[in-house]
C-alpha positions, 0 to 999 in steps of 0.5 A, a space after each residue: 517544501 513548496 506546496 507544488 512539490 509532488 506527493 510521493 508514495 511507495 511500497 515495501 517489498 522483500 528486502 527493498 522499497 518501491 517508489 512511484 514517480 510521475 513517469 516511472 516506478 522504481 524498486 531497489 532491492 538489497 541483494 545477499 552480496 550487499 549490491 543494490 539492484 533496481 527494477 525500473 518500470 515506466 508509468 503508462 496510464 490510459 486516458 480513461 483511467 486518468 479521468 476516473 482518478 479525478 472523480 471523487 469516491 470512484 478515484 479511491 477504488 481505481 487508485 487502489 486496484 491500480 496500486 495492487 496491479 503495479 505493486 504485484 510486479 515489484 513484489 514479484 521482482 523482489 521475491 525472485 531476487 530473494 529466492 535467487 539469493 537463497 538458492 545461490 545457484 548459478 544455473 538458476 541465475 543463468 536461466 533467469 537472465 536467458 529467459 528475461 533476454 528472450 521474453 522480457 516484460 512482455 505484454 502477456 507477462 505484465 497483464 498476468 501479474 497485474 491480473 493476479 494482483 487485482 484478484 488478490 486484492 479483491 479476494 482478500 478484501 471480500 474475505 476480510 469483509 465477510 468473515 467477521 459477518 459470519 463470526 458475529 452472526 454465529 456468536 450474537 445472532 439471537 442475543 439482540 435485534 438492534 442491527 446497529 449494535 450487530 454492526 458495531 460488534 462486527 467492526 470490533 471483531 474485524 479490528 481484532 482479527 486485523 490486529 491479531 493477523 498483523 501481530 502474527 505475521 510480524 513475528 516471522 523474520 521475513 515480514 519483520 524485515 518487510 515492516 522495517 523497509 516499510 518504516 524506511 519508506 515512510 522516513 524517506 518520504 517524511 525527510 523529503 517533505 521536510 526539505 532535508 537532504 536525504 542522508 541516512 543520518 537525516 532520514 533516521 531522525 524522522 518518524 516511521 509513521 506517516 498519515 498517507 499510508 495504506 495501514 491508515 486506510 485499513 483502519 478507516 475502512 473498518 471505522 467508516 464501514 460500521 457507519 456506512 453499513 448502519 445507514 442501510 438496515 438488514 434483517 437476514 444474514 443473506 441481506 447482510 452479506 449482499 449489503 456488505 458486497 454492494 456497499 464495499 466499493 462505497 466504503 473504499 471510496 469514502 475511506 480514500 477521500 477521508 485519508 486524503 482529508 486527514 493528510 491535508 489537515 494534519 498540521 491543524 492543531 485539532 483536526 490532526 487527531 483524526 489520523 491518529 487511529 491509522 498512525 497507531 495501526 502503523 505501530 504494527 505495520 512498521 518497524 524501526 529500520 536499520 541504516 542499511 535498509 534506509 540506504 536502500 530506501 534512499 537509493 530507490 527514491 533518488 533513482 526514481 527522482 533521477 529518472 523522472 527528471 531525465 524523462 521530463 528533460 526529454 520533453 515528456 508532458 508533465 503529469 501529476 503523481 497519482 500512484 503510491 498514495 497508498 503503500 499497502 505493506 499488507 499496507 
């Protein structure tokens, strides 16, 4: 592939996949009747957001918050489609179509979903940051005085909690299929980046693991968090909590930059190993997809590329791909 090729990313949703393009985000969902339906949402970014995306460290936080906001809309669409298929109630479908016809994706609805996505991300990140602090303090408060060692144990507890959480949710049928679609999304991106024709057979040959993934980002925040938190000493539990909250944006920003760096050097013989811990975590957050799931992922990607080309043909200004660098399949 040419170096000028866009660096696409996406996100697994319930029974489908979302891909972010230059001008539009597209979600494809497999319905119960085997039909594939689409949600197509044009990308519109404020000039100040575009400027923030160019600032190192800060662009990571901006990108992740933006991805959470945009992703929530697509997750909501897939959840509604799944619920509608499960109920198999014609009246529900009629009411939904009538409501969408009258209201559509109005500004209020878009803002509401975006705000909920951002708040969910912030709340989850804060909880995941502070719970290990309380657990470590409860278990090892009086065991020793070395704050760096406390930080290391806190990081280990955070990693264990993450692994247990991911393993537990992966046992449920819905999340297992979500992780399969996550794998399908990675395979399509890898096939595209390799220059392969996007057929089910070709896509299935590629790995379900990918360097540029939200799962790798989660691993990086744990490892780099231990290092960054150890730079600033603390003495009391209150100081420790305040320090974590203040430094959390920095941890996110640094982790984002390192993630971009590991993806850039993944072809180098030695440096490629820097991304391996994130790939190992993806063994939990992705599963091998079935052919029909890969078909949905291909349909979403092709539709996104098709609409991007149509928009550019109409004379829209060329813009770089800024969304989807992370695909929180939550990651």
